[in-house]
N, C-alpha and C positions, 0 to 999 in steps of 0.2 A: 401760536404761530400768527404772524401778521396776516391781515386780510385787507381787501380793497373793495370799495364800493364803486359805483359807476363813474364817479367824478372825483378822483383823488387829485385835486387841482395842484396842491403844493408839490406833491410827488412828481406829477407830470412836468411842472415848471422846473424842478431840480433836474429832471432828465434832459430837458431842452437846454438848460444852462450848461450842463456838463457836455452835451453834444456840441454846442457852440464853442465851448472852450477847447474841446478836442480838435475841432476843425481849425480854429484860429491858431492854436499852438503848432499845428502841423505845417502851417504856411508862413506865419509871421513871427512867431516866438518859439522856434524849434527847441524842444527839450530832447533829452536822450530818447532814442527810439524805444527803449525799454519802458520808459515812463508812458510814452504814447500808447504802447501795446497794453499796458495795465489799465490805462484810462479807457481805451476802446472796449476791452473786455468787461470792465466795470460798468460801462454804459449798456452793453448787451445784457448783463445780469440784472441791472437795475430795471430796465424797461421790460424784461421778460418775466420778472418775478410775479407780477399780477396774474399771468397765465399759469405759471408753475403752481401757485397755491389754489387755483381754481380746480377743485378735485371732482371734476365731472367729465364725462366723455365728450370730446369735440369731434371725433371722427371714428367710425366703426373699426378702423384699422388699429386704433389705440387699444380698444378692448380685446381685439383679436390677439395682439402681441402680448399684452399684459397677462391675459389668461394663460397663454403659453408659458410665460415666465413663472407664474404661480405653479403650473404643472411641473416644469423642469426642476423647481426647487424640491419637489416631492419625488420625481422620477427623472433624473437628469439626462436621459438618453433621447436626443433629438431623433425624429423619424420613427421612434417607437412610441413614446408618450405624446409627442407633439409633431404635427405637420403644419408648417407655416404656409403651405401652398406656394405662393410666389415669393415668400420671404425666407431668407436663408437663416441658418442657426445662429450666426454671429449677432444678428439684430436682436434675437431673443435672449441669448445668454447675457448680453449687455444689460438687459433689464433685470436680471436676477441679482446683480451686484448689490443693490440696496438691501435686499433681503438678507444677504450674508452679514450685513452690519446691523441686523435687527429691525430694519424698517419694513413697513407694510408695502407690498407691491400694489400700487394704485396709480391714479392719473398724475398725481403730484410727483411721485418717484420717477415715473416714466418721463415726464417732461423735464425733470431735473437731469436725467441721463441724456435726453435730447439736447438740453442746453450745453452740457459738457461736450457733446459731439460737435455742436455748432461753434462753440468757443475754440475747441481744438482745431477744427478745420480752418477757421479764420487765422489762427496763429501760424499754422503751417503755410497757409497761403501768403501771409506777410513775408515769411522768411524766403519763400520761393521768389516772390516779387523783388525782394532785396537782392538776392543772388543774381537775378537776370537783368533788372532795370536800375539798380542802385537804391540806396536808402531813401533819397528824397522822393523819387517817383513812387516808390513803394508806399511811403507814408501818405502820399496824396491820393492814390487810387484805392488803397486799402479801406479808406474811410467809407467808400460808397457801399460795399456789401455790409460793413459794420452797421451803418445807418439803416439799411434795408432790414436786416435781421433784428435790429433793436426796436424799431418803431412800427413795423408791420403788425397788424392785428388780424390779418387774414388767417383763417383757421388752418389752411394747408401748410403754412410756413411756421406755425407755432405749436401745433400738436406734435406728439412723438410720431414720426413717420418712418417708414422702412427705408427712406432715402438718407437719413441723417448719418447712420454708421457708414454706409458706402461712401458718402461724400467725405466723411472724415478720412477714410482709407485712401480715397482718391487724392485728397489734399496732401497726405503724407507722401504718396507716390510723386506728386508734382514737385514737392520739396526735394525728395531724393533725386529726381531727375535733374533739378536745378543744381544740386551738388555735384552730380556726375558731369554736368556741362562745364564745371569749373576746371576740369581736367587736372586735378591734383592727385596726390598719392593715395587719397582716400577712395578713389574710384572703385576699387575692388569691393570694399565693404558696402559702399553706397549702392553698387550694382546688385550685390546679393540681397540687400534689404528691399530694394525696389522690386526685385523678383518675388521676394517673400510676401510683401504686403499685397502686391497685385495678384499673387496666387491665392490670397485669402478672400479677395473681393467676390468671386463667385459664390462663396459661402455666406456672404451678406445679402447680395441681391444680384441675380443674373443680369438684370437690366443695366447694371453698371459696367458689365464686362467690356462693351465696345470702347468706352473711354480708357479702361485699364489697358486694353490691347494697344491703343494709340500710344500711351505713355511707355509701354514696354518696347514697342518698336523704336520710339525715340531713344530709349536707353541703349538698344542694340546698335543703332547708328552711331551714337557717341562712342560705344565700345569699339566699333569698327574703326572710327577715326583714331582712337588710341592705338589700335593694332597697327594701323598704317604708319603711324609716326614712331612707335616704340617696339613694334614686333612682339607685343605682349598680348596674348589671347586670354589671359586669366580673367580680366573683367567680364568678357562675354560669357565665359564658362560660369563665373560667379552669378551672373544675372540669370542664366538658364537654371542653375542649381537652386537658386533662390525661388524661382518660379515653380519648381517641382516640390519644394520642401513642404509647404503647407498642404497641398493636395495629397502628398504621400502620407503625411501624418494623419490626415483626415481619413484616407483610405484604410490605413491600418486600424484606426479606431472603429470605422464602420464595419469592417470585417470581424473585428473582435467582439462587437456587441450585436452583430447580426442585422444591421440595417442598410447594408449596401444596396440590396435589391429595392428596398423602399425608397432610397435616395434616387435611384434610376426611375422607378415608376412614378413616384409622387412629386419629385422635384424637377427632374429634367424633362420627362415626358409630360408631366402635369403642366409645367410651364409652357411647353410647346402647344398644348391645347389652348391655354389661356391667351397666348400671344396671337392677337388677331389684327394686326395693323393693316393699313390700306395698301401696303406695297410701297415700293420706292417712289413711284410717281405721286402717291397720295400724301407723302411726308409733309410738304409745305402747307397744304390745306389743313392737315391734322394738327400740325404745330400751331398754326394761326388760330385754330379753334380753341386750343388750350390757352394760348397767349391772351386771347381776348377775355378770358374768364378772370384774370387777375389784374386789377388796376394798379396794385403796388408793383408787380413785376413789370408791367408796362412802363410805369414811371421810371423804374430802375433802368430799363432798356433804353427808353427815349433820352434820358439824361446822359447815358453813356454813348449815345449814337455818334456824336462827333468824334470822340476818342476812338471808337470802334472803327469808323470809316477811315480815319487817319491810320489806324493800325493795319487795316486791310491794304491800304496803299503801300505802307511800309513793307508788308509781307511780299507783295507782288512786284515791288520796285526792284529793278536789276541792281545787283550789288557786287562789288569786288571783294567783299569780305570772305573769310574762309568758309568752308563747307559746313562747319559746326553751326554757323549762324543760320544757314538754311534749315538745318535740322531743327533748331530752336523755333524758327518761324513756322514751319509747316507742322510741327508737332502741336503747337497751339491752335493753328487753323483746323487741323483734323480733330482736335479735342472739342472744338466748338461744334463741328459737324456730327461728331459721335454723340455729343450731349443732346442734340436735336433728335437724332435717331433713337436714343434711349427714351426720350420723352414720348415719342410717337409709336414705339414698337408695339405696345400692348393693344393699341387701338382704343383705349379708354381716355376720356377727357378729365383726367385727375390733375388738379392744379399742383399738388405736391410733387409731381414729377419734375416741375420746373426747378426744384432744388438742384438737379443735376447741371443746370445751366449757369448758376451763379459764379462759380470759379472760372469756367472757360470764358464767360463774358468779361470778367474782370481782367483776366490775363490778356485778352485781345485788346481791351481798352488801354491797358498799360503801355502798349506799343505807341498809342497816339497821344497819351497824356503829356509826354515830354515835348511834343510839338506845340502844345498850347500852354506851356508852363506858366506864362504870365497870367493866364486866365483860368488856370486849373482849379483854383478855389471855388469857382462857380459850379463845378460838377458836384462835389459833396454838399455844398451849400444849397444847390437847387433841390436835391433830394430831401434835405432836411426841411426846406421851405414847403415842399409838397406835403410831407407828413404833418407839419405844423398847420397847413391850410386845411387838411382833412380833419384834424382834431378840432380846429377852430370852428369849422362848419358844424361838426357834430355837437360841440358844446353849445353853440348858439341855438341850434334846432332842438336838441334833446337834453341839454345839460349833461352830456355824456362824453367822457374822455376814454374810459376803460370799458371794453366790451365784455369783460369777464368779472362780474360781481361775485366775489368769493365770501361775502359776509356770512351767508348761510350755506356756503358750498365748500367749506374747507374739509369736512369729513365726508366719507363715502355715503351716498344715499342708498336706499334699498327699495327695489320695486316690490309691489304687493306679493308676487309669487316668491321672491327671495325672503321676505318677512315670514311667510308661511313655512317655507322649508327649513328656516333656521330653528323652528321648534323641534325638528327631528335631527338636526345636524350633529355629527360627532367629528372629532379630530381625524384628519387624514381620509375623510370621505372623498369619493369621486362623484361628479355630476356630469350629466350629458344634456346638451341642448340640441334638439332637432329643429333645424331652421337656421336663422342667422340673428342671434342676439347675444353676442359674447360678453356684453356688460354684466349679464347675470353671474358669470364666473367671477368677475372682479368684485361685484357687490357682495357675493357670498364668500369670497376668498376661498373657493374650492377648486381643486384640480379637475382637469378634464378626464372623463372616463373613456373618451375616444381621441385618437390623435388629431382628427379634424374637428375643430371647435365650431365651425360653421359648415353646414352639410349640403350646400347647394350642388356640389359635385356628386353627391349621392342622390340628389333629387332631380336635377335636370337630365334630360336624355342625351348625355354626352358619350363619346366612344369609351371613356374611362369609367363610366358609372358603376359597372359591375365590380371593377377592381376596388373602387372606394367602398361600395356596399359590403364586399367581402371583408375588408379590413375593419369596417365599422362594427359588424357583428362579432368579429373575432375579438376586438377590443372590449366590447360589452361583456363577452364571456370571461375574458381575462380579469377585468377590473371590477366587475359587478357593482356598478355605480349605485350609490344610495338613492339618487334622484335622477329622473328623466323628465325633461321639460319639453313640451311641444310648443315652440314659440312661433310656428308658422301662423301668420295673420298680421294684424295691424302693427305688432311690435317687432316684426322680423324684416330684415333688410333683404330685398330682392325676392324672397319667397313668401307670398302672402295669401295664397289660395289654400285654405285648410282642407278642402275636399280632395284636391288633386296632388297636394304637396305635403300634407300633414302626415303624422305617423301612420294613420290608417291607410294611407295610399301605398305603403310599403308592407306587403303581407307578412314577410318574415319578421320584420321589426315589430309589427302590431301583435303577432302571435307571442313573441318573446315578452313584450310588455304585459300582455294579458295574463301570461302564465307566472310572471315573477314580480309584478308590481301592483300596488293598490292605487286607484285613481282618487286623488284628494279633492280636486276641483279645478274650476277655471278662475284664474286670478288676473283680472284686467286683460283677458284675451289670451293668456298663456295657461296651458293645461299642466298640472303638476301630478306626477306619478312618484310614489315613494316605494322603495323595495319592500316587499311584503313583511319580511322579518323585522325591519325597522319600524314600519307602520304599526306592527303588533305591539311594540313596546309602549305605544300610547293608547 
């Protein structure tokens, strides 16, 4: 497999030449929009390939989701074998797909699936822009998010995040809504599929639900307009039925495999505990705090500022146009507001939440881009110049263009504790990590012995702690994992006090481990326990 050092100069030059050609062809030498789409997606793949082949953890969420995917391949029932806490099952099942084709589930396969999600979202965004604003305006404004996602090297935009699948689903919903707005005979099926896809979004990430609700309301208003003119209520019924289909299928499945109560306790109620935003009045300050953490997203926003302002003027300007135009305007406006709410709801300053804003920002800017059509090329060109400037400065200062040197990082690494446990490992073993270090699962390619692969909810004094502890001990008894690792300490995310948070701080777990496991040793701050019968084999 190809690898990249810190300064792949020729490769980067090819990327900028391709980007320049894509921008110029969109404005001055228009090719078929299909060719432009292929070129834009090729640019995305070209510039993201260095990150894809860098087979190392970039964010703890990656390891969390990848270890869930490894487990689901062995026991495919979500909420029994896997609890993604704030992450829904669709995000994780998506990561299992490479394993079905014989590939290892690792950071490269995860980022490849994330790249597919981003490319798909951009394609559906383009077709929505084309339906609403025409092909010319769509080609102009679409380049801006393409350039952002192609050239950014900020970790939160390039690692596999739990926002990428929901953003893809939202992009499909936006496209379906744009098709409904065309008011043609396909409205019934478009309405059904808008409902179906939006009904799937809660099973990807609850954080994306506000945006889905806005799009569904927009769909219902279009269906109402159809009813007023045609006296046909079938589109509205189709939308409602579509919205119920996926949840109904999921309900039947959950009842059949016995995880419905787990979904309520650990997904809905668990997320309610996690969601700790500042309240409605704190949203602007919270959003601004996250916004300031990403220079690339700031550049994206500031460069779109004039089209966005012109778009806002367009939305609020009195119009004699038909009411469907008002539906279109205010659906996009409320999508922007819903994306801001989604970013701030959890109360955490995570940059990757800003993924929810890329499509709404672009849709709003599309309103204004036609007003400055003569100068519109400056918008994508300015963002391209921004990234060229950043890369130029990095090259002059550090001789660095690529932040992800994969020369010696193409294959999975193994921590000292994983190297030791591999001496005892057998096929289809389970492993448990107490604390938060999910990369051990990925490095060992072992399934989780408990549904929760990071145990802060069993450690912190939360209202739901006893529920989580009860399930944790039940899973231990059911799966009898070959290995238990106490990762609390320097290698653990959030939980680092061994005395008050380690295995010995939880008497029931400590007794279980003492009775059934042999202590092997401390490996770079992580304690390894091997099940007694397995340890006896050596």
